[in-house]
NUMIZA-197294 format. One record per residue: residue in three letters; x, z, y of N, C-alpha, C, O, CB in turn. Coordinates in steps of 0.1 Angstrom, whole numbers, plus 2048, in hexadecimal, padded with zeros to 3 digits. Each point is the difference from the previous one (the first is absolute). Glycine has a CB too. Layout:
ALAXZYXZYXZYXZYXZY/...
% end
This chain:
MET1FD4AEEC98018017F17F780B7FB80180B8058167ED7FB/SER7DF8057F77F780A7FB8088087F680A7FD7FA7E17F580A/LEU80E81A7F980680A7F78027F97F380A8017FA7EC812812/ILE7FF7E67EF8017FB7F280A7F67FF8067FE7F67E3806806/SER81A7F480F80A7F67FE80E8057FE8087F87FB7EA7FB813/LEU81081A7F680D8067FD8048017F180B7FF7FC7F280E819/PHE7F77F47E38028017F17FF7F47F97FF8007F37F981680F/GLU8077DE8057FE7F47F880C7FA7F97FF7F77F77F080581A/ARG81C80A7F480C7FA7FA80680B7F680080C8028057E6814/PHE7FE8097DE8068087F680D7FC7FB8027F47FD7E88107FD/THR82080580680D7FE7FB8028097F580180C8038077EC812/PRO7FA8057DE80280A7F580D8088028097FB8067E97F67EA/ILE80D81A80B80D8088008087FD7F47FB7FE7F57F9814816/GLU8187ED7F880B7FC7F580080A7F57FE80C8028117EA80F/PRO7F28057E28008097F580980C8017FD80B7FD7FD7E27F5/GLU81381181480980B8027FB80B80A80280C7FF8107E37FA/VAL7E680B8117FB80980A7F58097FA7FF80C8028067E480F/SER7F38097E77F48067F980680C7F77FA80B8017F97DF7FF/ARG8178137F98078097F880480C8087FF80C7FC8097E17F4/GLN7FD81181B80680C8077F380880780180C8018187E7805/LEU7DD8067FD7F48078057FB8097F57FC80C8027FE7E180D/ASP80680E7E47FD8087F480880D7FF7FB80B7FD7FE7DF7F7/MET81481380E80A80B7FF7FD80B80980080B7FD8117E67FC/LEU7EB80A8147FD80980B7F48097FD7FF80B80480C7E580B/ARG7EA8087EB7F48087FD8018097F57FA80A8017FA7E4808/GLY81480F7EC80280A7F680880C8057FE80B7FC7FF7E37F4/PHE80D80E81880A80B8057F880980A80180D7FE8137E3801/SER7E580B8097F88088097F68097F980080C8048027E380C/THR7F780D7E67F78087F880980B7F87FC80C7FF7F37DF7FF/ALA81B8117FE80980B7F980480B80A80080B7FD8097E37F2/MET7FA80E81C80680980A7F580A80480280C80280F7E3807/VAL7E380B7F97F58098037FC80A7F57FB80B8027FD7E380D/LEU80A80E7E47FE8087F580B80C7FF7FC80B7FE7F97E17F6/PHE81881080E80980A7FE80080980D80480C7FF80A7E57F1/CYS7EE80B81B7FF80980C7F58097FE80380C8038057E380C/HIS7ED80E7EC7F58087FD80380A7F57FC80C8007F77E2808/ALA81580E7EE8068097F580780B8077FE80B7FD8057E27F1/TYR80781081C80780A8067F580A80880180C7FE8147E4805/LEU7E280A8037F88098087F78097F97FC80A8058057E580B/LEU7FC80E7E37F98087F780980A7F87FD80C7FF7F37E3800/PHE81B80C7FC8088087F780B80780680280B7FC7F77E67F4/LEU80F80881A80B80580580080780E8098088038007E87EF/TYR7ED80D8147FE80680E80080F8018068068087ED7E57FD/PRO80681C7F180080F80080D8067FF80280C8047E97F27F2/VAL81F7FA80580D8067FD80A7FA80A8088078057F27FD7E2/TRP8057EF81D8097FA80A7F77FA80B7FE7F48018148067ED/PRO7E980F81B7F87FA80B8087FA80B7FA7F98087F78187F3/ALA81C7F08068077FB80B7FF7F18047FF7FC80B8108177EF/ILE7F07E57FA7FF7F18037F27FB7FF7FD7F47FE81A80A7F9/MET7DF80B80A7F27FC8017FD7F58097FB7F67FC80081F7FD/LEU8087ED8137FC7F780B8077F17FE7F97F780080581D810/PRO80F7EB7ED8067F37FD7F97F97F47FE7F480081881580A/VAL7E77FF7EB7F97FA7F57F37FB8047FD7F47FD80F81C7F4/TYR7EC7F98157F27FC8048017F48097F77F77FD800821802/LEU8127E680A8007F48098047F47F77FB7F5802809818813/PHE8067F57E28047F67F87F47FA7F87FE7F47FF81A816801/ALA7E27FE7FA7F47FC7F97F67F88087FB7F57FC80881F7F6/HIS7FB7F181A7F67F98098057F28037F97F6801800821809/ALA8157E97F98057F28047FE7F67F57FD7F480381481780B/TRP7F07F97E57FE7F67F57F27FC7FF7FD7F57FD8148157F6/VAL7E58008107F37FC8017FC7F580B7F77F87FF80581F7F9/MET80C7EA8138007F580A8057F37FB7FB7F680480881A80D/SER8067F07E78067F47FB7F67F97F77FF7F4800818815801/LEU7E07FF7F87F57FB7F87F57F98097FB7F67FC80A81C7F3/PHE7F87F581C7F77FB80A8057F18067F87F7801802822805/VAL8127E87FD8067F38068007F57F67FB7F580381381780B/LEU7F77F87E67FF7F67F57F37FA7FD7FF7F47FF8138187F8/SER7E37FD8097F37FC7FF7FB7F680A7F97F67FD80381E7FA/GLY8087EF8157FC7F680B8077F37FF7FA7F580380281E80D/PHE8107EE7EB8087F27FE7F97F97F57FD7F480181B816807/LEU7E67FC7EC7FB7F97F47F17FB8037FD7F57FC8138197F5/ILE7E87FB8147F27FB8038007F480A7F87F77FE8008227FD/CYS8117E880F7FF7F58098057F37F87FB7F580380981C813/LYS8067F07E28047F47F87F57FB7F87FE7F47FF819813801/SER7E18027F97F57FD7F87F57F88087FA7F77FC80C81D7F5/ALA7F77F281B7F67FA8098047F28047F77F7802803820806/CYS8137E67FA8057F38047FE7F67F47FC7F580281581680F/TYR7F27FB7E37FF7F77F47F07FC7FE7FD7F57FD8198187F8/ASN7E27FE80D7F17FF7FF7FC7F48097F97F77FB804823800/ILE8067E78127FC7F68098067F27FC7F97F680180581D811/GLN80E7EC7E98057F47FC7F87F97F47FD7F480181A815808/GLN7E78007EE7F97F97F47F07FE8037FA7F77F98188167F7/ASN7E97F98197F17FF8017FC7F980E7F47FF80280A8157EF/HIS80D7E98177FE7F980D7F880980A7FD7FC80B8047EE7E9/GLN7FC8228097FB80A80880180E7F98038007F47ED7EF816/PHE80F81C7FB80280D7FB7F48027F67F5801804818807812/ASN7F67FA7DE7F68027F67FE80F7FE8088077F97FD7E37FA/LEU7F181C8147FE80D8017FC8077F380480B7FD7F77F081A/LYS7FE7FE7E17FB8047F380E8027F780180A7FA7E67E9808/ARG8218047FD80C8007F780980C8058068077F77F87E0805/TYR80381A81280980B8057FA80D7FC8078087FB8017EA818/ALA7EA8107F07FA80D7FB8018037F280280C7FC7EF7F2816/PHE80D7F97E58018027F280D8047FC8028087F77EC7E8806/SER81C80980980E8047FC80480E8048068077F88007E180A/ARG7F681C80A80280C8057F980C7F780680A7FC7FD7EA81B/ILE7F18097E67F98097F78068027F380180A7FA7EB7EF812/ASN8187FB7EE8068017F380D8068008048067F67F27E7804/ARG81181381280D8068017FE8108028078087FB8047E1810/ILE7EB81A7FD7FF80F8057F88087F580580A7FC7FB7EF81C/ALA7F48027E47F68087FB8058067F280180C7FE7EC7E680E/PRO8168057EA8038077F380A80A8007FE80B7FB7FB7E17FB/PRO81381280F80B80B8017FB80D80880280B7FC8107E3803/PHE7E780F80C7FC80B8097F68097F980180C8018047E6813/TYR7F08087E67F58087FB8058057F27FB80A7FB7F27E8812/PHE81D8097EC8068067F480880C8067FF80B7FA8037DE7F8/GLY80581681880780B8067F680B80480380C7FF8107E5808/CYS7E280C7FF7F580A8037FB8087F37FF80C8007FA7E4813/ALA8058087E37FC8057F380A80B7FA7FD80B7FC7F67DF800/VAL81981180580B8087FB80180E80880380B7FA8097DF800/LEU7F381481380080C8097F680A7FD80280C8008077E5810/LEU7EA80A7EE7F68087FC8018077F37FC80B7FE7F87E680F/LEU8118077E98038057F280A80C8017FD80B7FB7FF7DD7FA/ILE80F81581280B80A8027F980D80680380B7FB8107E3808/TYR7E68118077F980B8077F88077F780180C7FF7FF7E9816/LEU7F78057E37F78077F78098077F57FC80C7FC7F07E3809/ILE81E80C7F58078067F480B8098048058087F87F77E47FB/SER80881481A80D8088047FF80F7FD80A8057FD7F97EA816/PRO7F18187ED80080E7FD8048027F080480B7FD7EA7FA818/TRP8107F27E38048017F280E7FF7FD8058047F67E67F3805/PHE81D80280F80E7FE7FE80980680A80C8027FD7ED7EA7F9/PHE80281881680980780980580E7FA7F98077F97F97ED81B/ALA81980F7F080680D7FC7F780B8057FE80B7F981A7EB807/SER7E380980C7F880B8067F28027F97FA80B8028117EF813/GLY7F17FD7E37F38017FA7F47FB8097F48017FD8168127F6/SER7FA7E98197F67FB8098067F480880A7FA7FB7ED81E808/ARG8047E48078057F580980C80580A8067F88077E37FC7F7/GLU81881880280A80680980F7FE7FB8037FE7F47EC813812/LEU81A7EE80380E7FE7FE80780C8047FF80580B7FF7E37F8/ALA80B81C7F480880D8028097FF80C8018088097FE7FC7DF/VAL8097F08188097FD80B7FB7F38067FD7F77F98188147FD/ILE7E97F68177FA7F48088077FC80B8058088077E78007F2/SER8177EA8098077FB80C7F780380C7F47FF8008187EF7F1/ASP7FB81481A7F880380C8007F28097FD80080B80A81A7F5/THR7FD7DC7F97FF7F38087F37F87FC7F88057F88227FA809/MET7E57F58067F57F87FC7F28078007F87FD7F88197F67FC/SER7ED8178167F48068017FC8087F37F48007FC8067EE814/GLN8108187EB7FD8087F47FB7F77F47F47FF7FE807816811/ALA80E7E47EA7FB7F87F57FB8097F580880A7FC8087E280A/LYS7E48127F57FA8097F67F67F87F87FB7F580480981F80B/MET7F87F17E67F67F97F77F28058057F98097FB8177F67F1/VAL7EC7FA81E7F28028067F97F28018077F6804800820809/LEU7EB7EA7F17FA7F38037F18048027FA8047F68187EE7FC/ASP7E880B8197F38028037F87F38018067F680180281E80A/ALA7EC7EC7F57F77F47FF8027F980D8027F38007EE8187F1/LYS8117FB81B8017F880C80D7F98028007F48037F281C806/SER8197F67F480D7F98018017F67F58057F580380681F808/PHE7F07EE7EA8017F77F47F77F48048047F47FE80181F7F0/GLY7EF7EE8187F77F68048067F880A7FF7F48007EF8197FA/GLY8197FA8108087F880A8097F77FA8007F48047FF81D80B/VAL8097F47E780A7F67FA7F97F57FA8047F480280B81F7F9/LEU7E77EF7FD7F87F67FA7FC7F48088017F57FC7F881C7F6/LEU8037F481B7FA7F680A80C7FC80A7FD7F98097EB8137F5/PHE8247F780080C7FD8087FE80580F8037FA80A8027F17E6/MET7F58218107FE80680E80780D8017FD80780A7ED7EE7F8/ASN81F80F7F580980C8028097FC80B8067F58017F88137E7/GLY8058038208097FD80C7F87FC80C80480080B80F7F97E5/PHE7E080380D7F87FB80C7F380A8027FE80580B80A7E17F1/LEU7F181B7FA7F48097FF80280D7F87F980A8027FA7E2801/THR8168137F380380C7F680F8027FF8087F78047E48047EF/GLU81881180880E8027FD8057FA7F47F87FD7F7807818815/THR80D7E87F38067FC7F480280B7F580680A8048057E580A/PRO7F18107E680080C7F780F8057FF80A7F87FF7E18007F3/ALA81681480D80F8057FF8067FE7F380B8027FE7F080F811/SER7FC7EB7E78057FE7F38057F17FE8057FC7F57EA816803/ASN8107E68138077F37FF8027FB80F7F87F98057FE8017E4/PHE81480B81D8037FC80D8037F18017FE7FA80B80B81D7FA/SER7FA7E37F08047F18017F47F78058017F580580F80F7E8/PHE7E48038107F37F98058007FC80E7F87F78047FC8157EB/TRP8147FC81A7FE7FE80F8027F28047FA7FB80980E81D7FC/SER8007E07F58047F38047F67F57FB7FF7F58068198137FB/LEU7E17FB7F47F87F67FA7F47FB8087FD7F480080A8157EC/PRO7F280081C7F67FB8098057F880B7FA7F68047F981D7F6/PHE8197F080B8077F880B8017F17FB7FC7F780681181E803/GLU7F87EA7EA8037F47FA7F47F77FE7FF7F48048138177F0/VAL7E47FC8077F27F97FF7FB7FA80C7FC7F58017FE81A7ED/TRP8067F981C7FA7FC80D8097F68067FA7F88087FB81E7FB/PHE8197EA7FB8077F58057FB7F27FA7FF7F680781381A7FC/TYR7EA7F17EF7FC7F47FA7F27FC8067FE7F480180F8117E9/VAL7EB8048197F37FD8058017FA80E7F97F68027FC81C7F0/LEU8137F48168017FB80E8077F28007FC7F78098048217FF/PHE80A7E57EF8067F57FF7F67F47FC8007F58058158197F7/GLY7E37F57FA7F57F67FB7F77FD80A7FC7F48028068157E8/LEU7F980181E7F67FE80A8077F780C7F97F88067FA81E7F3/MET8197EC80A8067F980B8017F27FC8007F780880E81D800/LEU7F47E97EB8027F17FB7F47F97FC8007F47FC8168137FD/TRP7DF8008077F37FB7FB7FD7F38097FF80080C7F98197EE/PRO8077DC7FF8007F38087F37FF8077F58037FB81A7F27F5/LYS7F280781E7F57FD8087F680B8017F47FE7FF8107EA7FB/ASN8018248077F680C7FF80480A80C8088097FD7F37F47E8/ARG80080182680580980B7F980E7FE80580A8057FE7E280C/ILE7F28157E97FA80D7FD80B8087F880380C8027E47EB7FE/ALA81F8037F580A8077F880C80580980680A7FE7F27E77ED/MET80D80681F80B8048087FC80B80980880A8028007DF7FD/VAL7EC8178077FC80C8087FF80D7F780380B8047F07E680D/ALA80880D7E27FE80B7F780E8067FC80180C7FE7EA7E97FA/ALA81F80280780E8057FE80580780B80780B7FE7FD7E27F4/VAL7FA80F81A80580780C7FA80E80180680A8027FD7E080A/VAL7EF8167F27F980D8018048097F480180C8027EB7E9809/LEU8178067EA8038097F480E80580380380C7FD7F07E67F2/LEU81780581680C80680380180B80B8088097FF7FF7E27FA/ILE7F08138117FF80B80B7FA80D7F980480B8047F97E280F/VAL7F88127E57FA80C7F980B8077F880280C8017E77E97FF/LEU81C8047F780A8067F780C80680780580A7FB7F47E57F5/SER80B80B81B80B8058077FC80D8098098088028007E17FE/LEU7EB8188037FB80B8087FE80C7F580280C8047F27E4810/LEU80780D7E080080A7F580F8057FD80280C7FD7E77E97F9/ASN82080280980E8057FC80A7F68088017F47FD7F88157EA/TYR80C7FC8238097F780980B7FA7F88057F58047F5819810/ALA80A7F97E280C7FB7F77FC7F27FB8097F87FD7FD81F7FC/PHE7ED7E68057FD7F47FA8037F480A8027F57FB7EC8177F7/TRP8127F681B8037F680A80F7FD7FF8047F48007EA81380F/PHE81A8037F080F7FE8008037F97F38087F78007FD81C80E/TYR7F57F17E78047FB7F37F97F17FE8067F87F87FB8217FE/THR7F57E48117FB7F28018097F78068027F47FC7E8814806/LEU81D7FD80980B7F980680B7FD7F78057F57FF7F5814817/THR80A8017E280A7FF7F67FD7F57F68087F87FD7FE820806/TRP7EE7EA7F87FB7F57F68007F28068057F67FA7EB81C7FB/CYS80C7ED8187FF7F280680E7FC8038037F48007E781080B/GLY81F8057F780F7FB8018057F97F38097F78017FC81D80F/GLY7F67F17E48057FA7F47F97F28008067F67FB7FF8217F8/ALA7EF7E98117F97F28018077F78098027F47FD7E88177FF/ALA8197FA80F8087F880B80D7FA7FA8047F58047F281980F/ALA8117F97E580C7FC7FA7FD7F47F68077F67FF803823803/ALA7EB7E97F77FC7F57F67FC7F48078047F57FC7F581C7F4/LEU8007F181B7FC7F380980D7F98058017F47FF7E8818809/LEU8207FC7FE80C7F98048087F87F68067F68027FC81B80F/HIS7FD7F67E38077F87F37F87F37FE8057F67FE8028217F6/SER7EC7EB80C7F77F47FC8027F580A7FF7F47FD7F081B7F9/HIS8137F48178027F680A80F7FE8028047F88097E680D803/GLN81E8017EC80E7FD80180580280D8087F98057F67F67EB/ARG7FF81C81680480480E80C8097FF7FE80C7FB7EA7F380E/ARG8237FD7F980D8097FF80380580F8057F88088067F97E2/LEU7F281C81780180580D8108048028078037F77E0806808/LYS81D7F680D80F80480380180F7FE7F780780380C7E580C/SER8098177EE80380F7FE7FE80980C7FC80B8008157ED7F0/THR7F180181C7FD80880C7F28028037FC80A8048197ED805/VAL7E37FF7F37F08018017FC80B7F77F88098048067DF800/LEU8078187EF7FC80B7F780480D8047F980A7FF8077E67EF/MET80C81181780580D8047F880580C7FE80C8028197EE7F4/ALA7E57FD8127F880480D7F38057FB7FB80A8068107E4808/ILE7EE80B7E87F38057FC80280E7FA7F88098038007DF7F9/VAL81281A7FB80180C7F980380C80B7FB80B80080E7E87EA/ALA7FF80A81F80480980B7F58058077FE80C8028167EA7FF/ILE7E38008047F48028077F68097F97FB80A8058087E1807/GLY7FB8117E77F88087F880480F7FD7F980A7FF8027E17F7/CYS81381680980680E7FE7FE80780D7FD80C8008147ED7EF/LEU7F180181D80080780C7F18058037FE80C8048167E6805/MET7E38067F47F28048027FC80C7F77F98098058027E0801/LEU80A8177ED7FD80B7F880680C8047FB80B7FF8027E57EF/LEU81081081780680B8057F980680C7FE80C8018167EC7F6/ALA7E87FF8127F880480B7F38077FC7FC80A80680E7E2806/LEU7EF80E7EA7F48077FC80380C7FA7F880A8027FE7E17FB/ALA8148177FB80480E7FA80280980B7FB80B8008107EB7EC/ALA7FD80681D80580B80C7F28038077FE80C80381C7EA802/ALA7DD8017FF7F48028077F880A7F87FB80A8058067E0806/GLY7FD8127E87F78097F880680E7FE7F880A8018007E17F4/TRP81481780A80680C7FE7FF80980B7FD80C7FE8127E97F3/PHE7F380681B80180880D7F38008087FE80A80781A7F07F9/LEU7DF7FC7FE7F47FF8087F38047F87F78058068147EA807/LEU7F58107E67F38027F97FF8107FF80A8078007F77E27F3/PRO7F381B80D7FE80F7FE8038057F38017F87F67EE807819/ALA81380F7F08058057F47F67FF7F48048017F580A80D819/SER7E67F07F67F57FE7F58017F37F97FA7FE7F67F8810817/VAL8177E87F88027F47F980B8017F580A8068027EF7EF812/ASP8048067E180A7FF7F480B7F88047FF7F47FE7F180F7F1/LYS81B80281880B7F780480A7FB7F48067F68017F8817816/GLN8027FB7DF8077FC7F57FA7F47F98087F77FB7FE820802/LYS7ED7E88027F97F47FB8047F480A8037F57FB7E98197FA/LEU8147F48178037F580980E7FB7FF8027F48007ED81580F/LEU81B8017EF80D7FC7FF8037F87F28087F78007FE81D80F/LEU7F37F17E78017FA7F37FB7F28008057F77FA7F881F7FC/THR7F77E88127FA7F28018097F78078027F47FC7E8816803/LEU81D7FB80C8097F880880D7FC7F88067F68027F0815812/PHE80E8007E580C7FE7F67FC7F57F68087F67FE800822805/GLY7ED7E97F67FC7F57F87FF7F28068047F67FA7F181C7F9/THR8067EE8187FF7F380880E7FB8038037F47FF7E781280B/LEU81F8027F980F7FC8038077FA7F38077F78017F981C810/CYS7FC7F47E38057FC7F47FA7F27FD8077F77FB7FC8217FC/GLY7F07E780D7FA7F37FD8057F58078007F57FB7EE8177FF/ILE8177F68138087F580880C7FC7F98037F47FF7F6815816/GLY80E8017E580C7FC7F97FD7F87F48077F67FD80481E80B/PHE7EB7EF7F07FD7F97F47FA7F18048017F77F87FB8207FA/CYS7FE7E88197FC7F480480B7F68038007F47FC7ED81880D/LEU81D7F97FE80D7F98028077FC7F28047F57FF7FE819818/LEU7FE7FC7DF8067FE7F47F97F57F88077F87F97FF820808/PHE7EC7E88007F97F57F88027F28068007F67F97F081C800/TYR8107EE8148027F480880E7FA7FD8017F47FE7F0815813/LYS8197FF7EE80E7FC7FD8017FB7F18067F67FD80381B814/MET7F07F87E68007FC7F37F97F37FC8047F97F77FC81E806/SER7F47E680B7F97F47FD8097F38037FF7F67F97EB81780C/PHE81E7F480480A7F580280D8017F98097F88027EE807814/GLN80A80B7E180C8027F880D80380A80B7FD7FC7EC7F47F1/GLN80681581D80B80380A80680F7FC80C8038027E87EE811/TRP8038177E780380D7FA7FC8007F37F57FA7FD80A811817/ARG8087FB7E37FE8027F180280E7FC80A8068047FE7E37F8/ILE7EF81C7FB80180E7FC8007FF7F07FC7F77F97F881381C/ARG8138017E78008027F07FD80E7FE80780980380B7E67F9/LEU7E18147FE7FC80E7FE7FA8017F27FA7F67FB80180D81E/PRO8078087E17FA8027F37F08028027FC80480B81B8077EA/GLY7E17F28017F28018027FA7F37FD7F37FF80080F81280F/TYR8047E57EE7F97F27FE7F58017F57F67FB8028207F9804/ARG7ED8137EF7F78007F67F480A8027F78007F881B7FB7FA/LEU7EE80C8187F58098057F67F98097F580580281B80F7FD/ALA7F47E08067F87F98097F27FD7FC7F680180881E7F6800/ARG7EA8047EC7F27FC7FB7F880B7FE7F47FF8018157F07F5/SER7FC81E8077F880C7FE80180980D7FC80C7FF8077F37E6/SER8047FD82580180980C7F480780680080B8058127E6800/TYR7E38077FA7F38068067FB80B7F77FB80A8048007E0806/SER8078137E97FB80B7F680980C8027FB80B8007FC7E47EF/ILE81580F81180980B8017FE80980C80080C8008107E77F4/TYR7EE8058177FC80780E7F58097FE80080C8038087E180B/ILE7EC80D7ED7F48077FF80080D7F67FA80A8027FC7DF805/LEU8118147EE80080B7F680A80B8017FF80A7FA7F77E57F8/HIS81580E81580B8097FF7FE80E80680580A7FA80A7E3806/PHE7EA81580A7FF80D8067F78097F880580B7FE7FF7EC818/PRO7F18057E67F780A7F78088027F27FE80B7FA7EB7EC811/LEU81F7FF7F08078037F480B8098028038097F77F67E2800/LEU80E81481480B80A8047F980E80180580A7FA8097E3812/LEU7E88147FD7FA80D8027FB8067F280180C7FE7F87ED81A/PHE8027FF7E07FA8057F380C8067F77FF80B7FB7EE7E3806/ILE81D80B7FF80C8057F880680C8068048097F98007E17FF/TYR7FC81681580680B8087F880D7FC80680A7FF8027E5814/GLY7EB8107EC7F880C7FE8028057F17FE80B7FD7F07EC814/ILE8167FF7E68038057F380E8067FF80080B7FA7F17E37FD/VAL81A80D80E80D8037FE80580A80A80C8037FF7F77E77F6/GLN7F681A81680580980A80880C7FA80B8038057E17F5809/PRO80E8107E980780D7FC80D7FD7F980880A7FE7E1801800/TYR81A7EA7FD80B7FC7F880C7FA80680B7FF7FA7E57FF7F6/ILE80E7FD81D80B7F780680780780B80A7FA8057E97F37F6/TYR80A81F80A80680580B80A80C7FE8058068097E67F3801/HIS8198087E880A8097FD80E7FC8028098088017E67FF7F0/SER8137EC80F80D7FA8028007F48097F67F87FF81080F7EA/PRO8037F78217FF7F48088037F47F97FB7F580480B81880D/LEU8027F47E48047F47F87F37FB7F97FC7F480081C8147FC/VAL7E18027FE7F47FD7F87F67FB80A7F97F77FC80B81A7F3/LEU7FB7F481D7F57FB80A8047F18037F77F780080582280B/LEU8107E57F88037F28047FD7F77F57FA7F580281881280D/ALA7F37FC7E57FF7F67F57F17FF7FD7FC7F57FC81C8127FA/SER7E080380A7F27FF7FD7F97F780A7F87F77FC8088207FB/THR8037EC8167FA7F780B8047F17FD7F77F780180B81C80F/LEU80A7EA7EE8047F27FC7F97FA7F57FA7F580181C810807/VAL7E98027EE7FB7FC7F27F07FE8027FA7F67FC8198187F7/ILE7E87FC8157EF7FE8027FD7F48087F77F97FE806820802/ALA80D7E680B7FD7F480A8017F47F87F87F7801811814813/CYS8027F47E38017F37F97F57FE7F57FD7F47FD81C80D807/LEU7E280A7F67F58007F87F37FB8067F97F87FA8138197FB/VAL7F27F48177F37FC8088027F18037F67F87FF80581F80C/MET8107E57FA8037F28037FD7F77F37FA7F5801818812812/LEU7F37FD7E17FE7F87F47F17FF7FD7FB7F67FD81B8127F9/ILE7E280380C7F28017FD7F97F58097F87F87FB8098227FF/GLY8027E78137FB7F680A8037F17FD7F87F780280981B80F/LEU80C7EC7EA8047F37FD7F97FA7F47FC7F480081A812809/VAL7E78037ED7F97FB7F47F17FF8037FA7F77FA8188137F7/ALA7E97FE8167F27FF8047FD7F48097F57F97FF80A8217FE/GLY80A7E480C7FF7F58098007F27F97F97F780481381780D/ARG7FB7F17E48017F37FA7F27FC7F97FE7F47FE81B8107FE/TYR7DF8068027F37FD7FC7F580080B7F97F680280E8147E8/ILE7F880181D7F580080B8037F780B7F67FD80780481A7F4/GLU8117E48088017F680B7FE7F37FC8007F780980F816800/ARG7EE7F07E97FB7F37FC7F18008007FA7F57FE81A8087F5/LEU7E680E80F7F18008007FB7F980C80580180B7FB8157E8/LYS7F57E380B7FA7F980C7F08048017F98007F68197EC806/VAL7EA8178107F18028027F97F38007F57FF7FC80F815810/PHE8047E17FB7F97F380080A7F67FA80C8018047E6804810/SER8097F27E38087F67F98037F580A8067F67FD7F08107ED/
% end
């Protein structure tokens, strides 16, 4: 069986399943936002739960990776069914329309916030009076090299992600997932297949986390394929796959921790393996959900359509507001908690409203 033949069968997702996936997308985005609000506003006062919150946020980003793989695979199967082969032009245009308008709008907002922050920050500059020691010192900085890397989706590979929007770390991964997937399905083009393999190797050498998260994304696609082919795996088979994956990740974690030299960033390795472990769990969840064997009920359904915009905009907006209100919120724990909650909800509302407009924009008709 050729690779393309795996995608020739399309089984649509039930409306109830689609609704649950939207719930999960909106909820995941909200959880990332609230965790980042803690890391910016509350960590300097309550640092004890920093690690669980940080890992919790990372886990929900993994859910978005797996969901992306699941839905893009379904879209590719529908593309092939409608066109009798993979229509690369339609696939590319749909991905550009989805990614580009909100992404570059978010970049413009980040640049604007960076430029005007000295006029609004309580410090009178871009400096923060109280600053979290997490997330590589989140601060209002932006240089031409890192911003250029963001614009070209090369941050994390050739440049660093700007400290003024750490949420940008995942976006180049997502875009290169799309590129690799499109190249792999390009009909009757072996050069494209070779290019995909070479590109995967190069990107993984530049950032090994990309290799692991590619597996996570592909796990979501595999769950979609199993549903399209109506392959219901036995619980024992599923548990065996999950157990083998977990054991391999634990072995890699142990080997990395004890065998790699001190010069290697072991925390990054453990975080990557943790994210991959979470990805395995979400792959299982989406597979079970697709056959309606598991059902979820989560708040966040109304956020789903603007989730991409909320995700892109939330961090610089939180940081901008943080720079303004810092001197006024640390006098009372109650005021700090209430302020953090209100500001997080306000940022979510801004992203929700903005997303309703910018996510309708299209580069290609």
